[in-house]
C-alpha positions, 0 to 999 in steps of 0.5 A: 159193364155188368152181364145184363148190359152186355146181353142187351147190347146191340150184337152189331155194336159188341162186334164193332168194339171187338174189331176196333180193338184189333184195328186200333194195334194195326192201324195207329202207326200207320201213315195216311197212305198206309191207312187207305191201303188198309181200309181198301184191302183189309177184311178187318177194315171192310167188317167195320165199314159194313157195320158202319154202313148199317150204323152210321150212329157208331162213326163217332166211336169208330173215329175215336179209335182209329182216327177221323180220316181213316174211314169216310163220314156216312152220308146223311 
């Protein structure tokens, strides 16, 4: 990505990508019950959930990184 594209990128999307990089390392080796605890208690997961609440269009990107069953699908 070039500098101009990153400057014009939605700040929430940029933040989400950074959070997902951190989440990938922490969450992928977890079992489903551990993932649920992580989503409920982790400040990192809470930030991702907050961005998802504002931008449901990012859901596919989130599930591609952390899995489909980790964060609930946004309500339509």
